KOLLUMGU-739315 format. One record per residue (C-alpha): residue in three letters; x, y, z. Coordinates in pm, whole numbers, plus 50000, padded with zeros to 5 digits. Layout:
ALAXYZ ...
***
This chain:
MET607198823144786 ILE610318836944622 ARG611298826644269 LEU614288832544042 LEU613438836343673 GLY615138846543351 ASN618718841243238 MET620478826343539 ASP623638817043348 ALA624908852643303 SER626308876543566 GLU622818890743619 GLY621688856243731 GLU624408854443997 ALA623378889144119 ALA619738877744132 GLU620718848344353 SER622588872144585 LEU619538894444608 ARG617388864644698 SER619758856044985 ILE619728892045107 ILE615908892645116 LEU615718859445303 GLU618218870745565 THR615798898145670 TRP612478881445583 PRO613048843445607 TRP609288837645632 ILE608868848745266 GLU609898814645135 LYS606868796845282 ASP604318825045303 VAL601458816245064 GLY600248852345079 SER603458866044934 SER604948862544590 VAL608408875944498 HIS609688871844141 ILE613318881544074 VAL613818882043697 ALA617378883243563 GLY618378896243219 VAL615088912143116 LYS614668923142753 CYS612268951842684 HIS611868942642319 GLY611448971842083 GLN612428998742334 ALA615359022542287 VAL616819009242614 ARG616298971842599 ASP618498954242857 LEU617558954243228 ASP619808935343470 ILE617188926243735 VAL613478933043767 VAL611728925044096 LEU607948920344096 ALA606608914044446 GLN603348913944636 PHE603268907445010 SER600988896345288 GLU600428917245598 LEU603658903445747 ALA605848925745525 SER606978957545698 TYR610118976145802 SER611189002846049 PRO612689032045854 PHE615979047645961 LEU616129070545655 PRO613529098345644 PHE611469103645330 PHE609829134545186 ASP606029135045211 ASP604529153644914 TRP601249157945099 ASP602519183445351 ASN606079189545219 THR607789176045529 LEU610249148445614 LYS608729117645775 LYS610139087545964 PRO607259067446111 ASN607779037246333 THR606609011646077 ILE605939010445703 ALA603958981845547 VAL605058969145206 ARG602228957244982 ASN603738956844630 LEU607088964144470 CYS608258968344114 LEU612028973944102 ILE614578977743826 ILE618078971143959 GLU621078980743746 VAL623968959043866 LYS627528972443847 ASP630578952243954 SER633038980843899 GLY635518988544176 PRO636019022944336 GLU638669032344079 ASN636099028843797 ALA633259047943959 ARG632959085044024 PHE630289108244158 ALA629229143644072 GLY627039149444375 THR624789118744359 HIS625239114343983 LEU627139082043912 GLU629499075943621 ILE631199042843541 ARG634429039743344 TYR634549016743040 GLY638039016742896 ASN639009053342868 GLU635439066442868 TRP633099075743152 LYS629409067643105 SER626449079443311 ALA624929050343503 THR622419074243661 GLU621039084543323 GLN620909048643202 SER618999038043515 HIS616519066543463 LYS615849056243101 GLN615169020543207 VAL612039031543393 PHE610509045143072 ALA611609014342879 LEU609868990143118 ARG606759011643152 ASN606399015242774 TYR607068978342718 LEU604348967542962 GLN601848992342821 HIS602708982742463 ASN601738947042556 ARG598488959042714 ILE599618954543073 ALA598988983943306 ALA602308995943443 PRO602798998743820 HIS604919024943986 ILE608529015643909 THR611479022744138 ASN614919022143977 LEU618019013244182 ILE621749009744111 TRP623648982444297 LEU627428987444317 ARG628408953144442 ASN632138960444477 ILE631848993944656 ALA630918997545024 ASN627949018545134 VAL630259040445342 ASP631959051945019 LEU628739063944859 PRO627529100244859 LYS625269113145131 ARG621659102345082 PRO619039105244939 HIS619929087544613 ASN619119054244449 ILE622579037944479 LEU623339008244706 GLY626698993644798 GLY627838957844798 ASN627198953345169 ALA623558965145149 THR620978946745359 TRP617338942545264 ASP616518968345531 LEU618718993345344 PHE617088984045014 LEU613668991145165 ASN614789024045317 VAL616239035744984 ILE613059024744806 GLY611089045045060 GLN613159076044985 GLN612909071744607 SER609209062444601 PRO607829076944925 PRO605199057145122 ARG601659070345152 HIS599539074945463 SER596069060245477 GLU593739045245739 GLY596139052846022 GLY599229036845868 TRP602029041245616 PHE602529017645323 ILE604359012644995 ASP602079000644718 ALA603499001544364 ALA600188989244220 HIS597959015244387 SER595449029844135 TYR597329014143841 GLY595158983143807 PHE598318962043813 GLU597808929543617 SER598528895943770 PHE602198891143844 GLN602158859643638 SER601228878343318 CYS604028903243383 CYS606528875843452 ASP605458856643143 LEU606128887542934 LEU609448896543098 THR610808861143068 LYS609708856842706 THR612628849542474 ILE612708855642100 GLN613478824741896 PRO615298829441566 THR613728813841258 HIS615678796440984 LEU615528828640780 ASP616718848641082 ARG619758825941105 VAL620448831040734 ARG620258868840783 MET622538867441087 ASP625048845940901 ARG624888870440613 ILE625928898040854 CYS628278880241094 ARG630038854540878 SER630048868040526 ALA633278884740422 VAL633428922440425 ASN635308938540140 LYS638648948540296 GLU638838980540094 TRP635458991940225 PHE636258983440586 ASP639649000840567 ALA637899031740427 LEU635349032540712 GLY636259062540925 VAL638749075440668 ARG636349088140402 GLN632599089040350 LEU631359056340199 ILE628339055739966 PHE626719023139854 HIS624579030639550 GLY622039006639398 ARG618428997139343 GLY616188978539587 GLY617398943539666 THR621058949039575 GLY622218945639936 LYS622878981740038 THR621438978340389 VAL623068944240444 ILE626468959140360 LEU625908986440621 LEU624988959840876 ARG628098939440793 LEU630308969940835 ALA628568978141165 TRP629078942741297 LYS632728940941193 ALA633478974941351 TYR631608964441667 GLU633508931541690 GLU637008940941575 ARG637308977941663 GLU634968977741968 SER633239007541811 ARG630059025941899 ILE627859026041590 LEU624629045041523 ILE622369032741241 LEU619859059041128 THR616589054140943 TYR613289072440923 ASN611219040640877 LYS609799027841208 ALA608948993741063 LEU612558989340948 LEU613759002241285 ALA611698975041457 ASP613038948441219 LEU616678957841277 ARG616248960241655 ARG614778925341656 LEU617688912541447 PHE620348927441675 THR618518914241982 LEU618808879441832 MET622508886241775 ASN622918895842145 VAL624248930542072 PRO623988949542404 ASP622478984042441 SER624388990542764 LEU626869018142841 SER629828996642742 ALA632329009842490 ASN631038990242191 THR627408989042086 ILE625158991641781 GLN622119013841821 ILE619319018441567 GLN617309050641589 THR615069072041373 ILE616449105341258 HIS613439122141421 SER614339107441761 VAL617999117141728 LEU617289152841619 HIS614779158041898 SER617409146542150 VAL620029169041990 PHE617759199541995 ARG616689192042354 GLU620289190542476 LEU621149222642291 GLY618179240242451 LEU616319244342120 GLU613349221042181 SER611769203642478 ASP608309190442397 GLU608379160742157 ASP604819165342028 SER605359201541924 PHE608739192041777 LEU607189166041547 LYS604279188841460 ASN606679216641355 TYR609479193741238 GLU610569213540930 GLU610559246641115 SER612539231341402 LYS615289219141168 GLU615589252340987 ARG615639271641316 ALA618389249241449 LEU620509254641137 THR620019292241167 TYR621149292141531 ILE624219271841437 LYS625139294141141 GLU624629326241341 GLY626619313741640 ALA623789311241890 VAL624849274641914 THR628639275341930 SER631219249941816 SER632069243742182 ASP628389236042252 ILE628469210141975 ALA631829195742083 SER630509191242436 LEU627339174942303 VAL629049148142090 LYS631289138242382 SER628279129042596 ASP627039093042625 GLU623979097642409 PHE625809112942111 SER629289098042125 TRP629489076741808 ASP632459063941613 TYR630449057841296 ILE627049068741169 LEU625399046040911 VAL622529061640715 ASP619949040340533 GLU618079052640221 ALA620199083940228 GLN618979096339889 ASP615599103340048 TRP616789125740329 PRO616059163140322 GLU619259183440288 ASN618679201140620 GLU618919167640803 ARG622179160140623 ASP623509194740711 ILE622599191541081 LEU624349157841105 ARG627419172440936 THR627609200041197 LEU627819172741463 TYR630059146941299 SER632829145641040 SER631919133140691 ARG634489105340729 GLN632369089841007 PHE629489083340765 ALA628679052740557 ILE625429055740366 ALA623129034140154 GLU621719053039858 GLY618859039939643 ILE617789049139292 ASP614379063739198 GLN612939056739543 LEU611939090039693 VAL609379089939972 ARG610149121040177 SER611549145239919 GLU611129154239553 GLN614819154939467 PRO617539130639582 CYS619829143239855 ASN623429147839736 TRP625699134840013 ARG628789142639803 GLU628039179739807 GLY630849200039962 LEU633289170939972 ARG636509167439777 VAL637039137239556 HIS639339119739804 GLU636889125440091 CYS634209102939944 GLN634129067939794 MET631149054939596 VAL630439017939546 LYS627889009539275 LEU625868977639333 LYS623988959939054 THR623628923139146 CYS620318914639312 LEU621128897339640 ARG617688895439807 MET615448881539533 LYS615818848139368 ALA616778850239000 ALA613238846738862 LEU611948875039083 ALA614798897438969 ARG613848890438606 PHE610208898438686 VAL611188931738839 VAL613258941338532 HIS610378933138292 LEU607728950138510 ALA609788982038531 ALA610018982638152 ALA606268976038116 LEU605549005038352 GLY607709028138141 LEU610479032238397 GLY613199024438143 GLU616039000338198 TRP616058986438552 ASP619758979438588 VAL619588949438822 VAL621548917838745 PRO619868885438864 ASN621928864639104 THR622418831938918 ASP623518815039243 ALA619978819839378 SER617818801739125 GLY614048798939148 GLY611348822739263 ARG607738827239155 VAL605078854039114 ILE601358849139182 VAL598798875239075 ILE595418871939247 GLU592698891239067 GLY589738897339295 ASP589238895839672 TYR592228879139841 PHE590088869940143 ALA587238854639940 ASP588978820839943 LYS590828811440261 ASN592348781640083 HIS594668804339883 HIS596078819240202 ASP596338785740381 GLN598268771540086 LEU600788800240101 MET601228794540473 ARG601798757240421 GLU604328763440145 ASN606158788740362 GLU606338762740642 ALA607448735440400 ASP610388757740302 GLY611498757340667 ASN610118791540757 GLN607778806241018 PRO604888831040974 VAL607128859541095 ASP609328853340789 MET606448864540567 LEU605458900440496 VAL602038914840409 CYS601838949940261 VAL598618969640300 PRO597419001340118 PRO596349031340329 GLN592739025740222 LEU592688994040438 ALA594029010640755 ILE591699013941055 ARG591819048541210 SER590699063341540 GLY588569094141572 SER591729115241586 GLY592989100241261 GLU595649077941417 SER596099043841255 THR595229016241503 GLY595488985741279 SER594258972340945 VAL591228954940797 PRO593368925340676 GLY594868921941024 GLY591388918041171 ILE590388892140911 LEU593558871840965 GLU593058872241342 GLY589518860141282 TRP591028831041090 GLY593118822341396 GLN596368837241268 GLU598618856341509 VAL599598889941358 TRP602028918241421 ASP599898945441267 ALA602348974241229 VAL599768993541030 GLY598849004641382 GLU601169032341497 ASP601459018841851 THR602428983841732 ARG605068998541500 SER607109010641799 GLY607898974541894 TYR608718943241700 PRO607358907441676 ILE608218886241979 SER606678854041849 VAL607698834941535 LYS603988827341482 GLN603148863941416 LEU602518873441053 ARG603918908240984 LEU601658935040832 VAL602908969640730 GLN601658997940513 TYR603239000940170 ASP604769034140277 SER606699015740551 CYS607848984840362 ARG611148998140226 GLY614158979940368 LEU612038950240483 GLU611968915640330 GLY609938883740346 TRP610398848640217 THR606858852840084 THR605548888140040 ILE601818894039993 ASN600928927739838 LEU597248934639903 GLY595378960339696 LEU598428969539491 ASP596238987139235 GLU594589007039515 PHE598039017539631 TYR598999027039274 ASN595809047839233 TYR596379064639569 LYS599939075039480 ARG598829086639137 SER596079107939294 ILE598399126039536 TRP601079134339277 ARG601719171439233 SER603959185938967 PRO606959205339100 VAL607489223938770 SER604999252338812 THR606599285438906 GLU603379299539049 PRO602919291039420 GLY600019267639485 VAL599459260039117 PHE600309225538982 VAL600399211638633 ASP598109182038563 ASP600329157238380 PRO598939121338382 ALA602169107138238 LEU604289121238519 ALA601689110838778 HIS601889075338642 LEU605689074638666 PHE605519087539024 ALA603079059839122 ALA605019033638926 ARG608259041339113 TRP606379036739439 VAL605019003239319 MET608538990639252 ILE609428993339622 PRO607138964939741 MET608008945439424 THR611568941139558 ARG610698928639912 ALA610248891439841 ILE612958864939851 ASP611128834739707 THR607428841539643 LEU605798874339542 VAL601988876039569 ILE600198905639407 GLN596478911239466 ILE594558935339242 GLY590928941639149 PHE589228934938815 GLU589288971238700 ASN591468980938406 SER594479002438494 PRO598009009338370 LEU599288986938652 ARG597078957738546 ASP598148962438184 ALA601818962438288 LEU601348930338489 MET599608913338195 LYS602428923737963 THR605028911238211 LYS603268877538236 GLN603928871937866 MET607668875337936 CYS607638855038261 SER604988828538199 GLU607168799738322 PHE607198812538681 MET604278837438690 GLU600748825238772 TRP597488844838734 LYS594458835038946 SER590978850338940 VAL588878848339256 
***
C-alpha cells in the first residue's frame, strides 16, 4: 500500500505525487502488497520547533519483497571499509526530502555543500536540510513517539544528476530513479549486516511506534479559534502608524507602556507589514519560552514560512540566539555548559570583542550568514534585559535595526531597567508612549488601576478603552478545585462567547509545580486535576511541554506566573495568587546594602516588589479575570477587598 497524505494542493503535494510515481516504476508490487505500507506526507509542520516546515516526509515499512542491488558503495562503520554487497533488504524508512525547483543558475556547490539563490542572496540548503532532522526528531519525541533513524535528502527537480558533485552526498537530481534514491539512502544511512544479510532498518532498536500514530501527528493541522482570528486581524489588517513604519530601519523605535497597552501587538504589526511589503527578514526576540510558543503558534496559523526564502519572521529566545552566536564565533560549543554559566559566557564574549580577539571582520562575516542575516530585530520586554545582552546585540547589528517594546515596573530578570537609549543621539531614537489599554475590556482596566492604588503602587497610568466595554472580576476564596461546578461554569461561559479552551489561560504558582528528582518541572498539580476531570491541557509548567505549543483548540493552557508575561486569555484563571505574592515577597532582597552578602530587611519594599509581580497576571485577561486566594489575611487580600468596594458592579467574591 502506498498513500499520499498532507497538503496536496501546494507544490509539495505535486512533488509527493511525482515521488509516488517514481517508487511505483521500480516497485509496482508495492501498491497491492498488504505487508508493505508507504506513507508520503506533503507539507509537514513540526509545530513548536525552530525549523517547522518540511516539504515531504516518507514513513515506510516493507515486506520481504523490498530490496535493491547497490551500485554506490557505502562505508561500513563496523570494520571501516567500503562495501557493495549484491543485495540489500529494506525493512523501514523514515525520510525527510527538501524539494527545490531552482534551475542550475540558482544553485551552486562548495564541494557537496549546496546553496540556493533567493533574489540576490544565497542560502544554505544543506544546513537547512540538516536542521530538519533535529526538528522532526524533537517533534516526535515531544509528542511521546520514539523517533526512528531519519535520513535527510535534497531533491533538485530541475537539475540533472550528471550536474551534481561527485558522491557521496544527499542530493538527488530531477531524473533520479527509486534505485538512485535507495543507493543514496544507503550511503547516508549505511545498511547493517546481520544473520548473513544486509538491511536498512530505520526503526531498529528505536521502538518505532505504529506508522499510523506518526502519520496522525504529522498530518495534524492547527485550527484557529475565533480569538485567534481576532488576533490575526489585529496584526494583518489593522492600520500601522505610517510614521512608525517609515522610521523602522531609520532609527531605533521604542514603544513604552504598561501591561495591556499593546506594545507587543505593535511589534507584530510592524513585523508583518515589513514581511509583506518590504519582503524583509525579521527576528523577534524574547526570553519567555511560553510567549515564544504562543507567537510561533500564531505565525503558523498565519502561514508565515520558516524556509530559506528572502522574507520570513522568526521568533527565538535571546539565550538560543546568543548560544548560536558564540558557537559560530568559536566562544562556546556545549549548550548545557553555556546555560549553566550564562552570565560568565556573556561577559567573556564582550571582553573578547572589546580586546579584539573577535574582530569586526569576524562579526561582519557572521551577520551575513543565513542564521544571522536579519533586516530588523524586534525585542519584547526590553526594559528587563541585562545590559550585556543589549551590548552584544549592538555589536552585531546597528541600533536603527531595532524596534523594542518597553514595559513599566515589570522587572523579572534584572533589578534596574535596561536603558536602550544609552549611547544614542536624540535623532537616532524615537520613543512612543502608550497609555490606552487595548487588551482588557474597560471594566478590567478600571480594576487594575484601583488594585494598583490599593497595593500602594501609586498611579497606574492606564486609560480604559471605552470602545471595549464590559469585563468582570471573580475572586474565589478557598480551594478552586473543591467545587467542579465553578470551573464548568467558566468553561461554558467561555464557549458561549464563541471561544475554545485554548483561548483561556491558567496561571500557577511555583508551589503547585511538580518536579523530578533533579528539580526539573514536569507539570503541575492543577494540570493533573484538570486531566482527571476529562479536560485536555497544555501544561507548560512542565519544561518539556513549554518548548512546543498547543496543537488542539481543546487544550486549556497552564503556565507558571513567572512565564505569563506577554500572554493573554479571554478568561484568565489565577490560582493561588496569594501564594505567588508570598513567594515573591519571601525572595526579595534589598539592593541598597553596600556590604557584600548583607541585605536590609525592609517589609515595605518587599511588599512593593511582590505587588509589582502580581500586577503582571492581573493584565492578562481580555474579558474575565478569576483570582483564587486562601482565607488567610494578607496585604493582597486586603487590597482586593478594598478594590471590591470601588468595583462592586462588576467584581464578584465567592467563598468555597
